[in-house]
N, CA, C and O of each residue as an XYZ file, in Angstrom:
464
protein
N      -3.835   -104.071    -63.582
C      -3.111   -103.077    -62.884
C      -4.149   -102.180    -62.597
O      -4.388   -101.948    -61.412
N      -4.833   -101.615    -63.507
C      -5.869   -100.491    -63.215
C      -6.852   -100.995    -62.373
O      -7.294   -100.254    -61.495
N      -7.396   -102.481    -62.528
C      -8.239   -102.952    -61.637
C      -7.928   -103.057    -60.244
O      -8.796   -102.855    -59.395
N      -6.710   -103.368    -59.940
C      -5.900   -103.395    -58.454
C      -5.863   -101.901    -58.236
O      -5.913   -101.650    -57.032
N      -5.798   -100.936    -58.920
C      -5.613    -99.604    -58.598
C      -7.037    -99.169    -58.036
O      -7.136    -98.674    -56.913
N      -8.049    -99.357    -58.799
C      -9.284    -98.779    -58.486
C      -9.822    -99.479    -57.336
O     -10.508    -98.800    -56.572
N      -9.618   -100.898    -57.020
C     -10.145   -101.381    -55.937
C      -9.439   -100.983    -54.688
O     -10.129   -100.833    -53.679
N      -8.324   -100.818    -54.634
C      -7.534   -100.567    -53.138
C      -7.474    -99.025    -53.308
O      -6.707    -98.631    -52.430
N      -7.941    -97.941    -54.051
C      -7.656    -96.675    -53.984
C      -7.593    -96.068    -52.621
O      -6.585    -95.477    -52.233
N      -8.695    -96.215    -51.872
C      -8.733    -95.596    -50.741
C      -7.578    -96.042    -49.782
O      -6.997    -95.226    -49.067
N      -7.259    -97.428    -49.801
C      -6.134    -97.918    -48.913
C      -4.631    -97.227    -49.057
O      -3.787    -96.963    -48.200
N      -4.645    -97.046    -50.465
C      -3.310    -96.306    -50.953
C      -3.342    -95.017    -50.607
O      -2.300    -94.532    -50.165
N      -4.613    -94.126    -50.738
C      -4.467    -92.928    -50.173
C      -4.257    -92.884    -48.521
O      -3.356    -92.153    -48.111
N      -4.870    -93.465    -47.773
C      -4.693    -93.528    -46.245
C      -3.216    -93.828    -46.218
O      -2.579    -93.032    -45.529
N      -2.487    -94.820    -46.821
C      -1.065    -95.054    -46.665
C      -0.118    -94.066    -47.143
O       1.016    -93.949    -46.679
N      -0.549    -93.429    -47.983
C       0.298    -92.230    -48.646
C       0.041    -91.217    -47.692
O       1.090    -90.633    -47.420
N      -0.904    -90.789    -47.096
C      -1.255    -89.634    -46.421
C      -0.467    -89.931    -44.924
O       0.071    -89.021    -44.295
N      -0.488    -91.178    -44.519
C       0.472    -91.446    -43.120
C       1.781    -91.441    -43.429
O       2.521    -91.116    -42.500
N       2.359    -91.739    -44.600
C       3.768    -91.499    -44.801
C       4.114    -90.047    -45.021
O       5.171    -89.548    -44.635
N       3.111    -89.363    -45.696
C       3.402    -87.918    -45.747
C       3.477    -87.070    -44.339
O       4.112    -86.031    -44.160
N       2.734    -87.722    -43.466
C       2.490    -87.101    -42.042
C       3.654    -87.466    -41.234
O       4.035    -86.749    -40.309
N       4.306    -88.705    -41.602
C       5.467    -88.822    -40.768
C       6.667    -88.466    -41.298
O       7.685    -88.682    -40.641
N       6.744    -87.833    -42.637
C       7.809    -87.202    -43.210
C       7.695    -85.628    -42.669
O       8.669    -84.918    -42.418
N       6.687    -85.343    -42.578
C       6.519    -83.805    -42.181
C       6.702    -83.955    -40.646
O       7.468    -83.126    -40.154
N       6.187    -84.787    -39.859
C       6.500    -84.771    -38.349
C       7.942    -84.813    -37.888
O       8.381    -84.209    -36.910
N       8.772    -85.759    -38.874
C      10.235    -85.821    -38.700
C      10.925    -84.672    -39.007
O      11.889    -84.436    -38.280
N      10.680    -83.873    -39.920
C      11.476    -82.709    -40.836
C      10.990    -81.598    -39.897
O      11.656    -80.569    -40.009
N      10.080    -81.550    -39.075
C       9.822    -80.229    -38.106
C      11.145    -80.244    -37.211
O      11.774    -81.242    -36.860
N      11.452    -78.765    -36.892
C      12.445    -78.594    -36.010
C      12.203    -78.967    -34.549
O      11.136    -78.702    -33.995
N      13.194    -79.574    -33.947
C      12.685    -79.709    -32.331
C      13.148    -78.619    -31.655
O      13.906    -77.806    -32.185
N      12.744    -78.525    -30.485
C      12.989    -77.260    -29.378
C      14.198    -77.859    -28.637
O      14.119    -78.847    -27.907
N      15.391    -77.131    -28.906
C      16.618    -77.763    -28.044
C      16.822    -77.088    -26.683
O      17.703    -77.347    -25.863
N      15.816    -76.146    -26.589
C      15.924    -75.425    -25.273
C      15.092    -75.905    -24.169
O      15.090    -75.355    -23.068
N      14.309    -77.041    -24.495
C      13.664    -77.267    -23.408
C      14.269    -78.392    -22.442
O      14.839    -79.370    -22.926
N      14.121    -78.217    -21.017
C      15.062    -78.929    -20.119
C      14.753    -80.127    -20.552
O      13.771    -80.385    -21.248
N      15.940    -81.251    -19.988
C      15.637    -82.657    -20.159
C      14.975    -83.234    -19.016
O      14.957    -82.651    -17.932
N      14.442    -84.326    -19.204
C      14.094    -84.913    -18.136
C      14.414    -85.837    -17.354
O      13.700    -86.359    -16.497
N      15.835    -86.146    -17.702
C      16.816    -86.956    -17.113
C      17.832    -85.853    -16.515
O      18.355    -85.066    -17.305
N      18.095    -85.786    -15.263
C      19.006    -85.022    -14.681
C      19.969    -85.845    -13.809
O      19.630    -86.478    -12.809
N      21.084    -85.765    -14.261
C      22.452    -86.512    -13.323
C      22.826    -85.612    -12.091
O      23.286    -84.474    -12.186
N      22.574    -86.259    -10.965
C      23.122    -85.621     -9.480
C      24.301    -86.174     -9.098
O      24.534    -87.367     -9.298
N      25.131    -85.383     -8.529
C      26.257    -86.008     -7.889
C      25.775    -86.697     -6.604
O      25.226    -86.023     -5.733
N      25.969    -88.060     -6.453
C      25.492    -88.884     -5.507
C      26.400    -88.659     -4.077
O      26.108    -89.295     -3.064
N      27.240    -87.939     -4.096
C      28.279    -87.909     -2.797
C      27.781    -86.548     -2.352
O      27.893    -86.330     -1.146
N      27.326    -85.726     -2.996
C      27.115    -84.339     -2.300
C      25.873    -84.638     -1.439
O      25.048    -85.462     -1.835
N      25.695    -83.880     -0.080
C      24.857    -84.165      0.873
C      24.328    -82.684      1.119
O      25.036    -81.694      0.936
N      23.024    -82.641      1.551
C      22.439    -81.258      1.854
C      22.477    -81.274      3.301
O      22.799    -82.304      3.895
N      22.176    -80.222      3.904
C      22.300    -80.190      5.380
C      21.218    -80.958      6.184
O      21.340    -81.462      7.301
N      20.110    -80.937      5.354
C      19.081    -81.987      5.842
C      19.611    -83.316      5.900
O      19.512    -83.976      6.934
N      20.165    -83.759      4.873
C      20.509    -85.288      4.904
C      21.568    -85.274      5.907
O      21.539    -86.346      6.513
N      22.414    -84.568      6.299
C      23.406    -84.457      7.191
C      22.797    -84.452      8.571
O      23.234    -85.199      9.446
N      22.078    -83.856      8.719
C      21.370    -83.860     10.013
C      20.426    -85.165     10.332
O      20.267    -85.471     11.513
N      19.911    -85.801      9.486
C      19.235    -86.907      9.505
C      20.235    -88.176      9.857
O      19.981    -89.088     10.644
N      21.324    -88.016      9.148
C      22.394    -89.055      9.515
C      23.001    -88.826     10.975
O      23.262    -89.765     11.728
N      23.186    -87.556     11.280
C      23.601    -87.343     12.658
C      22.550    -87.953     13.718
O      22.890    -88.602     14.707
N      21.108    -87.619     13.333
C      20.094    -88.031     14.461
C      20.259    -89.593     14.436
O      20.416    -90.118     15.538
N      20.244    -90.477     13.235
C      20.296    -91.671     13.304
C      21.351    -92.084     14.153
O      21.065    -92.794     15.117
N      22.647    -91.718     13.926
C      23.722    -92.066     14.768
C      23.576    -91.890     16.160
O      23.948    -92.780     16.925
N      23.038    -90.764     16.604
C      22.618    -90.636     18.105
C      21.639    -91.524     18.611
O      21.664    -91.853     19.797
N      20.844    -91.912     17.885
C      19.690    -93.059     18.247
C      20.322    -94.379     18.432
O      19.949    -95.245     19.224
N      21.556    -94.453     17.422
C      21.895    -95.831     17.482
C      22.661    -96.545     18.834
O      22.790    -97.725     19.157
N      23.161    -95.107     19.549
C      23.802    -95.270     20.702
C      22.739    -95.211     22.009
O      23.209    -95.401     23.131
N      21.598    -95.001     21.882
C      20.553    -95.139     22.926
C      20.307    -96.596     23.345
O      19.988    -97.483     22.554
N      20.477    -96.749     24.601
C      19.982    -98.190     25.132
C      18.954    -98.143     26.270
O      19.099    -97.448     27.276
N      17.747    -99.059     25.992
C      16.651    -98.910     26.909
C      16.683    -99.880     28.151
O      17.168   -101.007     28.043
N      16.358    -99.592     28.879
C      16.405   -100.547     30.119
C      14.866   -100.293     30.793
O      14.130    -99.340     30.537
N      14.584   -101.422     31.734
C      13.180   -101.579     32.110
C      13.122   -100.753     33.408
O      12.088   -100.898     34.060
N      14.095    -99.874     33.920
C      13.757    -99.106     35.062
C      12.521    -98.164     34.883
O      11.816    -97.904     35.857
N      12.289    -97.717     33.804
C      11.079    -96.757     33.508
C       9.785    -97.427     33.851
O       8.856    -96.653     34.079
N       9.524    -98.765     33.937
C       8.610    -99.446     34.485
C       8.556    -99.482     35.825
O       7.424    -99.775     36.209
N       9.417    -99.278     36.793
C       9.233    -99.213     38.013
C       9.190    -97.758     38.561
O       9.236    -97.575     39.778
N       9.118    -96.911     37.848
C       9.104    -95.477     38.197
C       7.688    -95.420     38.682
O       6.791    -96.077     38.156
N       7.502    -94.564     39.766
C       6.134    -94.163     40.584
C       5.314    -93.557     39.393
O       4.166    -93.953     39.194
N       5.961    -92.487     38.507
C       4.911    -91.809     37.752
C       4.545    -92.592     36.445
O       3.758    -92.087     35.644
N       5.122    -93.847     36.217
C       4.692    -94.772     35.268
C       3.484    -95.575     35.838
O       2.461    -95.805     35.194
N       3.751    -96.031     37.292
C       2.673    -96.698     37.644
C       1.329    -96.066     38.057
O       0.304    -96.688     38.337
N       1.509    -94.672     38.051
C       0.274    -93.992     38.250
C      -0.490    -93.592     36.946
O      -1.441    -92.815     37.031
N      -0.132    -94.056     35.847
C      -0.662    -93.891     34.567
C      -1.991    -94.663     34.425
O      -2.052    -95.834     34.800
N      -2.694    -94.246     34.072
C      -4.460    -94.888     33.971
C      -4.701    -95.010     32.270
O      -4.213    -94.197     31.485
N      -5.416    -96.002     31.916
C      -5.989    -96.273     30.643
C      -7.319    -95.560     30.546
O      -8.226    -95.958     31.277
N      -7.543    -94.505     29.686
C      -8.823    -93.972     29.838
C      -9.424    -94.381     28.275
O     -10.189    -93.596     27.716
N      -9.070    -95.506     27.699
C      -9.706    -95.997     26.518
C     -10.924    -96.575     26.798
O     -11.315    -96.761     27.951
N     -11.666    -96.925     25.619
C     -13.117    -97.723     25.973
C     -12.734    -99.031     25.473
O     -11.862    -99.294     24.644
N     -13.683    -99.979     26.234
C     -13.565   -101.488     25.783
C     -14.305   -101.792     24.665
O     -15.465   -101.392     24.565
N     -13.720   -102.520     23.727
C     -14.475   -103.025     22.661
C     -15.202   -104.011     22.813
O     -14.719   -105.058     23.245
N     -16.657   -103.897     22.465
C     -17.687   -104.756     22.945
C     -17.757   -105.827     21.658
O     -17.777   -105.428     20.493
N     -17.787   -107.086     21.990
C     -18.004   -108.008     20.658
C     -19.689   -107.824     20.071
O     -20.737   -107.806     20.717
N     -19.550   -107.754     19.230
C     -20.899   -107.749     18.310
C     -21.126   -108.962     17.923
O     -20.261   -109.782     17.613
N     -22.783   -109.193     17.926
C     -23.459   -110.515     17.483
C     -22.872   -110.879     15.890
O     -22.823   -110.009     15.021
N     -22.471   -112.194     15.675
C     -22.195   -112.446     14.391
C     -23.629   -112.585     13.394
O     -24.725   -112.887     13.865
N     -23.429   -112.358     12.228
C     -24.574   -112.275     11.329
C     -24.948   -113.685     10.926
O     -24.722   -114.682     11.613
N     -25.604   -113.670      9.619
C     -26.069   -114.734      8.916
C     -24.593   -115.774      8.405
O     -23.475   -115.308      8.187
N     -24.865   -116.811      8.334
C     -23.637   -117.745      7.646
C     -23.422   -117.425      6.124
O     -22.264   -117.335      5.714
N     -24.465   -117.252      5.276
C     -24.592   -116.621      4.271
C     -25.261   -115.564      4.032
O     -26.483   -115.681      3.938
N     -24.631   -114.228      3.865
C     -25.573   -113.038      3.817
C     -26.249   -113.009      2.472
O     -27.243   -112.308      2.286
N     -25.719   -113.763      1.532
C     -26.445   -113.813      0.084
C     -27.598   -114.759      0.000
O     -28.454   -114.607     -0.871
N     -27.657   -115.790      0.925
C     -28.952   -116.514      0.847
C     -30.213   -116.010      0.848
O     -30.340   -114.995      1.532
N     -31.150   -116.391      0.312
C     -32.565   -115.767      0.334
C     -33.051   -115.874      1.932
O     -32.677   -116.812      2.635
N     -33.708   -115.075      2.306
C     -34.247   -115.007      3.381
C     -35.050   -116.237      3.998
O     -35.113   -116.566      5.183
N     -35.777   -116.958      2.648
C     -36.574   -118.053      3.090
C     -35.606   -119.331      3.501
O     -36.065   -120.363      3.990
N     -34.299   -119.131      3.252
C     -33.556   -120.521      3.360
C     -32.984   -120.519      4.637
O     -32.687   -119.466      5.200
N     -32.789   -121.741      5.189
C     -32.264   -121.850      6.463
C     -30.999   -122.785      6.458
O     -31.025   -123.791      5.749
N     -30.045   -122.535      7.115
C     -28.764   -123.059      7.409
C     -28.693   -124.710      7.868
O     -29.083   -125.041      8.987
N     -28.255   -125.527      7.070
C     -28.223   -126.960      7.560
C     -26.596   -127.332      7.188
O     -25.911   -126.942      6.242
N     -26.276   -128.206      8.271
C     -24.982   -128.736      7.910
C     -25.090   -130.041      7.819
O     -25.920   -130.688      8.459
N     -24.078   -130.637      6.841
C     -23.782   -132.098      6.713
C     -22.378   -132.261      6.248
O     -21.815   -131.855      5.232
N     -21.885   -133.093      7.454
C     -20.327   -133.374      7.089
C     -19.458   -132.337      6.986
O     -18.468   -132.377      6.255
N     -19.794   -131.296      7.746
C     -18.931   -130.044      7.624
C     -19.128   -129.042      6.745
O     -18.472   -128.001      6.776
N     -20.108   -129.305      5.843
C     -20.522   -128.450      4.831
C     -21.912   -127.883      5.017
O     -22.921   -128.500      5.357
N     -21.773   -126.470      4.707
C     -23.042   -125.532      5.077
C     -23.724   -125.522      3.751
O     -23.203   -125.021      2.755
N     -25.011   -126.135      3.757
C     -25.986   -126.065      2.832
C     -27.331   -125.276      3.129
O     -27.780   -125.225      4.274
N     -27.892   -124.726      2.161
C     -29.043   -123.849      2.332
C     -30.169   -124.624      1.686
O     -29.976   -124.986      0.526
N     -31.355   -124.941      2.284
C     -32.249   -125.731      1.974
C     -33.581   -124.576      2.119
O     -33.650   -123.919      3.158
N     -34.522   -124.395      1.122
C     -35.726   -123.754      1.512
C     -36.601   -124.156      2.560
O     -36.772   -125.372      2.646
N     -37.191   -123.439      3.369
C     -38.247   -123.547      4.361
C     -39.344   -124.267      3.724
O     -39.659   -123.960      2.574
N     -40.021   -125.286      4.414
C     -41.325   -125.804      3.809
C     -42.289   -125.095      4.241
O     -43.442   -125.335      3.881
């Protein structure tokens, strides 16, 4: 028994220290005045903002769109001032291949062979 105690003395002290630390931690008084992280709210109560949003959505539901706006002269006079997207040239087939390699295709597979 003494041989076992002397062999595992450090482990027993560490385990005892952990047990004492847990007991001290659990015996400390907790603050009951801190606010709870979970708060229950009444789901049926609505704020003015929520009611306004619901009213706006109900008004939008009754809106119907027709194609008459496209025949309007003001719409016909609209011009597009955007710029055209110019297609750029495509780069190398494999950008990670060494510069001394060239692209060859065999049966739909692209292989890279070193230049002679």
